[in-house]
RODREN-396426 format. One record per residue (C-alpha): residue number from 1; x, y, z. Coordinates in nm, 2 decimals, decimal comma. Layout:
N
site tigu=NUM&east=X&north=Y&up=Z
...
***
This chain:
315
site tigu=1&east=-10,83&north=-14,48&up=6,91
site tigu=2&east=-10,97&north=-14,62&up=6,59
site tigu=3&east=-11,34&north=-14,59&up=6,50
site tigu=4&east=-11,52&north=-14,92&up=6,55
site tigu=5&east=-11,61&north=-15,09&up=6,23
site tigu=6&east=-11,98&north=-15,18&up=6,19
site tigu=7&east=-12,03&north=-15,56&up=6,17
site tigu=8&east=-12,30&north=-15,73&up=5,96
site tigu=9&east=-12,37&north=-16,10&up=5,93
site tigu=10&east=-12,49&north=-16,29&up=5,62
site tigu=11&east=-12,61&north=-16,64&up=5,66
site tigu=12&east=-12,43&north=-16,89&up=5,43
site tigu=13&east=-12,62&north=-17,20&up=5,56
site tigu=14&east=-12,84&north=-17,28&up=5,85
site tigu=15&east=-13,07&north=-17,56&up=5,97
site tigu=16&east=-13,27&north=-17,65&up=6,27
site tigu=17&east=-13,33&north=-18,01&up=6,14
site tigu=18&east=-13,71&north=-17,95&up=6,14
site tigu=19&east=-13,97&north=-18,14&up=5,94
site tigu=20&east=-14,08&north=-17,82&up=5,77
site tigu=21&east=-13,72&north=-17,80&up=5,63
site tigu=22&east=-13,77&north=-18,15&up=5,48
site tigu=23&east=-13,60&north=-18,36&up=5,75
site tigu=24&east=-13,76&north=-18,70&up=5,84
site tigu=25&east=-13,75&north=-18,81&up=6,20
site tigu=26&east=-13,75&north=-19,18&up=6,13
site tigu=27&east=-13,45&north=-19,19&up=5,89
site tigu=28&east=-13,08&north=-19,16&up=5,90
site tigu=29&east=-12,94&north=-18,81&up=5,86
site tigu=30&east=-12,70&north=-18,94&up=5,59
site tigu=31&east=-12,87&north=-18,89&up=5,26
site tigu=32&east=-13,11&north=-18,62&up=5,39
site tigu=33&east=-13,09&north=-18,26&up=5,27
site tigu=34&east=-12,74&north=-18,29&up=5,14
site tigu=35&east=-12,58&north=-18,45&up=5,45
site tigu=36&east=-12,31&north=-18,71&up=5,37
site tigu=37&east=-12,06&north=-18,92&up=5,57
site tigu=38&east=-11,71&north=-19,05&up=5,54
site tigu=39&east=-11,53&north=-19,32&up=5,73
site tigu=40&east=-11,18&north=-19,30&up=5,86
site tigu=41&east=-11,04&north=-19,42&up=5,52
site tigu=42&east=-11,20&north=-19,13&up=5,34
site tigu=43&east=-11,46&north=-19,36&up=5,19
site tigu=44&east=-11,78&north=-19,19&up=5,09
site tigu=45&east=-12,08&north=-19,34&up=5,27
site tigu=46&east=-12,40&north=-19,27&up=5,06
site tigu=47&east=-12,63&north=-19,49&up=5,26
site tigu=48&east=-12,71&north=-19,59&up=5,62
site tigu=49&east=-12,43&north=-19,67&up=5,86
site tigu=50&east=-12,64&north=-19,89&up=6,08
site tigu=51&east=-12,83&north=-19,60&up=6,23
site tigu=52&east=-12,52&north=-19,42&up=6,36
site tigu=53&east=-12,67&north=-19,09&up=6,26
site tigu=54&east=-13,03&north=-18,96&up=6,25
site tigu=55&east=-13,28&north=-18,73&up=6,42
site tigu=56&east=-13,43&north=-18,71&up=6,76
site tigu=57&east=-13,71&north=-18,51&up=6,90
site tigu=58&east=-13,72&north=-18,31&up=7,22
site tigu=59&east=-13,36&north=-18,35&up=7,36
site tigu=60&east=-13,33&north=-17,98&up=7,36
site tigu=61&east=-13,63&north=-17,84&up=7,54
site tigu=62&east=-13,84&north=-17,63&up=7,31
site tigu=63&east=-13,60&north=-17,70&up=7,03
site tigu=64&east=-13,80&north=-17,94&up=6,81
site tigu=65&east=-13,58&north=-18,19&up=6,63
site tigu=66&east=-13,21&north=-18,23&up=6,67
site tigu=67&east=-12,95&north=-18,43&up=6,48
site tigu=68&east=-12,73&north=-18,69&up=6,64
site tigu=69&east=-12,41&north=-18,88&up=6,56
site tigu=70&east=-12,31&north=-19,20&up=6,75
site tigu=71&east=-12,51&north=-19,44&up=6,97
site tigu=72&east=-12,54&north=-19,73&up=6,73
site tigu=73&east=-12,21&north=-19,87&up=6,61
site tigu=74&east=-12,12&north=-19,86&up=6,24
site tigu=75&east=-12,11&north=-20,18&up=6,04
site tigu=76&east=-11,85&north=-20,40&up=6,23
site tigu=77&east=-11,70&north=-20,51&up=5,89
site tigu=78&east=-11,60&north=-20,15&up=5,83
site tigu=79&east=-11,38&north=-20,14&up=6,14
site tigu=80&east=-11,46&north=-19,77&up=6,15
site tigu=81&east=-11,24&north=-19,55&up=6,38
site tigu=82&east=-11,37&north=-19,22&up=6,25
site tigu=83&east=-11,72&north=-19,14&up=6,12
site tigu=84&east=-11,75&north=-18,79&up=5,98
site tigu=85&east=-12,09&north=-18,63&up=5,92
site tigu=86&east=-12,11&north=-18,32&up=5,71
site tigu=87&east=-12,31&north=-18,10&up=5,48
site tigu=88&east=-12,09&north=-17,92&up=5,22
site tigu=89&east=-12,14&north=-17,54&up=5,23
site tigu=90&east=-12,29&north=-17,38&up=4,92
site tigu=91&east=-12,16&north=-17,02&up=4,90
site tigu=92&east=-12,39&north=-16,79&up=4,71
site tigu=93&east=-12,10&north=-16,66&up=4,50
site tigu=94&east=-11,97&north=-17,01&up=4,43
site tigu=95&east=-11,65&north=-16,91&up=4,61
site tigu=96&east=-11,62&north=-16,73&up=4,94
site tigu=97&east=-11,27&north=-16,59&up=4,89
site tigu=98&east=-11,40&north=-16,24&up=4,94
site tigu=99&east=-11,54&north=-16,34&up=5,28
site tigu=100&east=-11,24&north=-16,28&up=5,51
site tigu=101&east=-11,42&north=-16,39&up=5,83
site tigu=102&east=-11,67&north=-16,67&up=5,90
site tigu=103&east=-11,86&north=-16,77&up=6,21
site tigu=104&east=-11,97&north=-17,13&up=6,26
site tigu=105&east=-12,22&north=-17,19&up=6,55
site tigu=106&east=-12,40&north=-17,49&up=6,68
site tigu=107&east=-12,59&north=-17,60&up=6,99
site tigu=108&east=-12,44&north=-17,93&up=7,11
site tigu=109&east=-12,45&north=-18,19&up=7,39
site tigu=110&east=-12,27&north=-18,52&up=7,45
site tigu=111&east=-12,48&north=-18,79&up=7,60
site tigu=112&east=-12,28&north=-19,04&up=7,81
site tigu=113&east=-12,25&north=-19,42&up=7,74
site tigu=114&east=-12,44&north=-19,68&up=7,93
site tigu=115&east=-12,19&north=-19,96&up=7,83
site tigu=116&east=-11,88&north=-19,81&up=8,00
site tigu=117&east=-11,71&north=-19,76&up=7,67
site tigu=118&east=-11,65&north=-19,39&up=7,58
site tigu=119&east=-11,53&north=-19,22&up=7,27
site tigu=120&east=-11,44&north=-18,87&up=7,15
site tigu=121&east=-11,66&north=-18,63&up=6,94
site tigu=122&east=-11,51&north=-18,35&up=6,73
site tigu=123&east=-11,58&north=-18,06&up=6,51
site tigu=124&east=-11,32&north=-18,02&up=6,23
site tigu=125&east=-11,28&north=-17,76&up=5,96
site tigu=126&east=-11,18&north=-17,88&up=5,61
site tigu=127&east=-11,08&north=-17,66&up=5,31
site tigu=128&east=-11,18&north=-17,71&up=4,95
site tigu=129&east=-10,88&north=-17,92&up=4,88
site tigu=130&east=-10,98&north=-18,17&up=5,14
site tigu=131&east=-10,72&north=-18,08&up=5,41
site tigu=132&east=-10,82&north=-18,06&up=5,77
site tigu=133&east=-10,73&north=-17,72&up=5,91
site tigu=134&east=-10,82&north=-17,75&up=6,28
site tigu=135&east=-11,02&north=-17,96&up=6,52
site tigu=136&east=-11,20&north=-17,90&up=6,85
site tigu=137&east=-11,22&north=-18,23&up=7,04
site tigu=138&east=-11,44&north=-18,35&up=7,33
site tigu=139&east=-11,31&north=-18,65&up=7,52
site tigu=140&east=-11,61&north=-18,83&up=7,68
site tigu=141&east=-11,38&north=-19,03&up=7,91
site tigu=142&east=-11,19&north=-18,74&up=8,07
site tigu=143&east=-11,44&north=-18,47&up=7,98
site tigu=144&east=-11,15&north=-18,26&up=7,85
site tigu=145&east=-11,19&north=-18,01&up=7,56
site tigu=146&east=-10,88&north=-18,02&up=7,34
site tigu=147&east=-10,77&north=-17,89&up=7,00
site tigu=148&east=-10,55&north=-18,00&up=6,71
site tigu=149&east=-10,39&north=-17,79&up=6,43
site tigu=150&east=-10,28&north=-17,92&up=6,09
site tigu=151&east=-9,92&north=-17,97&up=6,21
site tigu=152&east=-9,96&north=-18,34&up=6,29
site tigu=153&east=-9,91&north=-18,28&up=6,66
site tigu=154&east=-10,13&north=-18,47&up=6,92
site tigu=155&east=-10,43&north=-18,31&up=7,07
site tigu=156&east=-10,36&north=-18,03&up=7,32
site tigu=157&east=-10,59&north=-17,96&up=7,61
site tigu=158&east=-10,75&north=-17,62&up=7,63
site tigu=159&east=-10,77&north=-17,65&up=8,01
site tigu=160&east=-11,16&north=-17,65&up=7,99
site tigu=161&east=-11,40&north=-17,94&up=8,05
site tigu=162&east=-11,76&north=-18,02&up=7,96
site tigu=163&east=-12,05&north=-18,20&up=8,13
site tigu=164&east=-12,26&north=-18,47&up=7,98
site tigu=165&east=-12,62&north=-18,40&up=7,87
site tigu=166&east=-12,57&north=-18,02&up=7,91
site tigu=167&east=-12,63&north=-17,82&up=7,59
site tigu=168&east=-12,36&north=-17,57&up=7,50
site tigu=169&east=-12,35&north=-17,29&up=7,25
site tigu=170&east=-12,04&north=-17,35&up=7,05
site tigu=171&east=-11,90&north=-17,07&up=6,83
site tigu=172&east=-11,60&north=-17,08&up=6,61
site tigu=173&east=-11,48&north=-16,76&up=6,43
site tigu=174&east=-11,23&north=-16,79&up=6,14
site tigu=175&east=-11,03&north=-16,49&up=6,02
site tigu=176&east=-10,88&north=-16,60&up=5,69
site tigu=177&east=-10,69&north=-16,27&up=5,64
site tigu=178&east=-10,50&north=-16,31&up=5,96
site tigu=179&east=-10,50&north=-16,70&up=5,95
site tigu=180&east=-10,65&north=-16,73&up=6,30
site tigu=181&east=-10,94&north=-16,91&up=6,46
site tigu=182&east=-11,11&north=-16,87&up=6,80
site tigu=183&east=-11,36&north=-17,10&up=6,97
site tigu=184&east=-11,61&north=-17,01&up=7,25
site tigu=185&east=-11,83&north=-17,23&up=7,46
site tigu=186&east=-12,12&north=-17,05&up=7,62
site tigu=187&east=-11,94&north=-16,72&up=7,57
site tigu=188&east=-11,62&north=-16,85&up=7,73
site tigu=189&east=-11,32&north=-16,84&up=7,50
site tigu=190&east=-11,16&north=-17,19&up=7,50
site tigu=191&east=-10,93&north=-17,14&up=7,20
site tigu=192&east=-10,79&north=-16,80&up=7,14
site tigu=193&east=-10,64&north=-16,68&up=6,80
site tigu=194&east=-10,46&north=-17,00&up=6,69
site tigu=195&east=-10,34&north=-17,05&up=6,33
site tigu=196&east=-10,59&north=-17,20&up=6,10
site tigu=197&east=-10,30&north=-17,36&up=5,90
site tigu=198&east=-9,94&north=-17,41&up=6,00
site tigu=199&east=-9,86&north=-17,58&up=5,67
site tigu=200&east=-9,95&north=-17,32&up=5,42
site tigu=201&east=-10,27&north=-17,50&up=5,32
site tigu=202&east=-10,54&north=-17,32&up=5,12
site tigu=203&east=-10,73&north=-17,09&up=5,35
site tigu=204&east=-11,10&north=-17,14&up=5,28
site tigu=205&east=-11,38&north=-17,36&up=5,42
site tigu=206&east=-11,57&north=-17,64&up=5,24
site tigu=207&east=-11,74&north=-17,81&up=5,54
site tigu=208&east=-11,75&north=-17,82&up=5,92
site tigu=209&east=-11,76&north=-18,19&up=6,01
site tigu=210&east=-11,92&north=-18,36&up=6,32
site tigu=211&east=-11,69&north=-18,65&up=6,39
site tigu=212&east=-11,73&north=-18,96&up=6,60
site tigu=213&east=-11,38&north=-19,08&up=6,70
site tigu=214&east=-11,42&north=-19,43&up=6,82
site tigu=215&east=-11,16&north=-19,53&up=7,08
site tigu=216&east=-11,20&north=-19,91&up=7,03
site tigu=217&east=-11,38&north=-19,99&up=6,70
site tigu=218&east=-11,45&north=-20,35&up=6,84
site tigu=219&east=-11,62&north=-20,20&up=7,14
site tigu=220&east=-11,76&north=-19,86&up=7,07
site tigu=221&east=-11,95&north=-19,67&up=7,33
site tigu=222&east=-12,32&north=-19,60&up=7,29
site tigu=223&east=-12,25&north=-19,23&up=7,37
site tigu=224&east=-12,36&north=-18,98&up=7,11
site tigu=225&east=-12,34&north=-18,62&up=7,00
site tigu=226&east=-12,67&north=-18,42&up=6,98
site tigu=227&east=-12,66&north=-18,09&up=6,79
site tigu=228&east=-12,90&north=-17,83&up=6,66
site tigu=229&east=-12,91&north=-17,48&up=6,52
site tigu=230&east=-12,62&north=-17,55&up=6,28
site tigu=231&east=-12,52&north=-17,23&up=6,12
site tigu=232&east=-12,24&north=-17,06&up=5,91
site tigu=233&east=-12,23&north=-16,69&up=5,87
site tigu=234&east=-12,00&north=-16,45&up=5,69
site tigu=235&east=-11,89&north=-16,15&up=5,90
site tigu=236&east=-11,87&north=-15,83&up=5,70
site tigu=237&east=-11,72&north=-15,51&up=5,85
site tigu=238&east=-11,79&north=-15,17&up=5,70
site tigu=239&east=-11,45&north=-15,01&up=5,64
site tigu=240&east=-11,37&north=-14,73&up=5,89
site tigu=241&east=-11,39&north=-14,37&up=5,75
site tigu=242&east=-11,04&north=-14,23&up=5,69
site tigu=243&east=-10,97&north=-13,94&up=5,93
site tigu=244&east=-10,69&north=-13,72&up=6,04
site tigu=245&east=-10,66&north=-13,58&up=6,39
site tigu=246&east=-10,42&north=-13,31&up=6,52
site tigu=247&east=-10,28&north=-13,44&up=6,84
site tigu=248&east=-10,07&north=-13,14&up=6,93
site tigu=249&east=-9,76&north=-12,93&up=6,87
site tigu=250&east=-9,40&north=-13,01&up=6,96
site tigu=251&east=-9,19&north=-12,74&up=7,14
site tigu=252&east=-9,05&north=-12,63&up=6,81
site tigu=253&east=-9,39&north=-12,59&up=6,65
site tigu=254&east=-9,40&north=-12,91&up=6,45
site tigu=255&east=-9,75&north=-13,05&up=6,43
site tigu=256&east=-9,82&north=-13,41&up=6,54
site tigu=257&east=-10,10&north=-13,58&up=6,35
site tigu=258&east=-10,28&north=-13,91&up=6,40
site tigu=259&east=-10,41&north=-14,09&up=6,09
site tigu=260&east=-10,69&north=-14,35&up=6,11
site tigu=261&east=-10,85&north=-14,58&up=5,85
site tigu=262&east=-10,85&north=-14,93&up=5,71
site tigu=263&east=-10,56&north=-15,13&up=5,85
site tigu=264&east=-10,25&north=-15,20&up=5,63
site tigu=265&east=-10,33&north=-14,93&up=5,38
site tigu=266&east=-10,13&north=-14,64&up=5,24
site tigu=267&east=-10,22&north=-14,27&up=5,22
site tigu=268&east=-10,09&north=-13,94&up=5,11
site tigu=269&east=-10,11&north=-13,63&up=5,33
site tigu=270&east=-10,17&north=-13,28&up=5,19
site tigu=271&east=-10,19&north=-12,95&up=5,37
site tigu=272&east=-10,33&north=-12,60&up=5,29
site tigu=273&east=-10,32&north=-12,26&up=5,46
site tigu=274&east=-10,65&north=-12,14&up=5,29
site tigu=275&east=-10,84&north=-12,45&up=5,18
site tigu=276&east=-10,78&north=-12,34&up=4,82
site tigu=277&east=-10,43&north=-12,43&up=4,74
site tigu=278&east=-10,32&north=-12,78&up=4,86
site tigu=279&east=-9,96&north=-12,91&up=4,87
site tigu=280&east=-9,87&north=-13,28&up=4,91
site tigu=281&east=-9,66&north=-13,32&up=5,22
site tigu=282&east=-9,61&north=-13,70&up=5,21
site tigu=283&east=-9,71&north=-13,94&up=4,94
site tigu=284&east=-9,67&north=-14,27&up=5,14
site tigu=285&east=-9,79&north=-14,30&up=5,50
site tigu=286&east=-9,87&north=-14,66&up=5,60
site tigu=287&east=-10,14&north=-14,75&up=5,85
site tigu=288&east=-10,05&north=-15,04&up=6,08
site tigu=289&east=-10,25&north=-15,35&up=6,18
site tigu=290&east=-10,46&north=-15,13&up=6,42
site tigu=291&east=-10,55&north=-14,89&up=6,14
site tigu=292&east=-10,35&north=-14,59&up=6,28
site tigu=293&east=-10,02&north=-14,41&up=6,22
site tigu=294&east=-9,85&north=-14,10&up=6,35
site tigu=295&east=-9,71&north=-13,83&up=6,12
site tigu=296&east=-9,53&north=-13,51&up=6,20
site tigu=297&east=-9,55&north=-13,20&up=5,98
site tigu=298&east=-9,20&north=-13,05&up=6,00
site tigu=299&east=-9,31&north=-12,75&up=5,79
site tigu=300&east=-9,57&north=-12,63&up=6,04
site tigu=301&east=-9,35&north=-12,40&up=6,25
site tigu=302&east=-9,44&north=-12,04&up=6,20
site tigu=303&east=-9,79&north=-12,11&up=6,06
site tigu=304&east=-10,08&north=-11,96&up=6,25
site tigu=305&east=-10,31&north=-12,22&up=6,11
site tigu=306&east=-10,31&north=-12,51&up=5,87
site tigu=307&east=-10,56&north=-12,76&up=5,72
site tigu=308&east=-10,49&north=-13,13&up=5,64
site tigu=309&east=-10,65&north=-13,39&up=5,42
site tigu=310&east=-10,59&north=-13,76&up=5,32
site tigu=311&east=-10,60&north=-13,93&up=4,98
site tigu=312&east=-10,53&north=-14,29&up=4,88
site tigu=313&east=-10,16&north=-14,33&up=4,80
site tigu=314&east=-10,09&north=-14,47&up=4,45
site tigu=315&east=-9,75&north=-14,60&up=4,54
***
């Protein structure tokens, strides 16, 4: 069993949309504090979209101000099918390549339409080259939660549903080293370890977009997405301390060892009979994805005692 790696979180970006952060309640969110929008044709919208985004107060009890997307239809002349609201992330280092895992979290609720027209709302991850990696979709007509990858396939249901006007804690974890993402709603895993890209697209994160997918642009619903506590964190794990454990002896006296350390690394094993003179026994032992490997010392028979140590392999 490997030693658990200690996990630390570093905030990349967070906002609660409060006045003390500089957010104005009586204005569109677009244009405030770095928030921008795009329509379905990838056109940058630098000004108001007829009030389709903004801030509300008190929808989440005790939560102060929240952001919203939807309710008022975009300019009819735009014939907008998708309205994306985003705030590009500004990584402290200028590039997050060293951050192998990220966690996006938000508190969200979808308020139903009063005009019998219902749309979809989504959270989509985009990389720095502008490609959409994956999407979590909320269908306000069926109340189904679905997902889409970057393979061009239609939305696929998760088997889970949501309820209108209830607030959910949504968390998405992204592991860039293993090319996997996971999504949880209220602690329940709704998407488990799916690929972030199936097309070999660049694995990084530029923005996490709130999207209003309008079913009929001529008759949009007045439903809307309310969200708060929008946060991105990098997840850093302290590397496990390399260790070597004697598991036991085979019937012929060979010694069975268990090596533990950082997954997918290589080590050399040395042994000594007196802790003074050391002899390299193997120069290239590979630890697997779980950070462990078994190794047998075939020269142990006949030895009353023996000591072992690990060193990084230079092969």
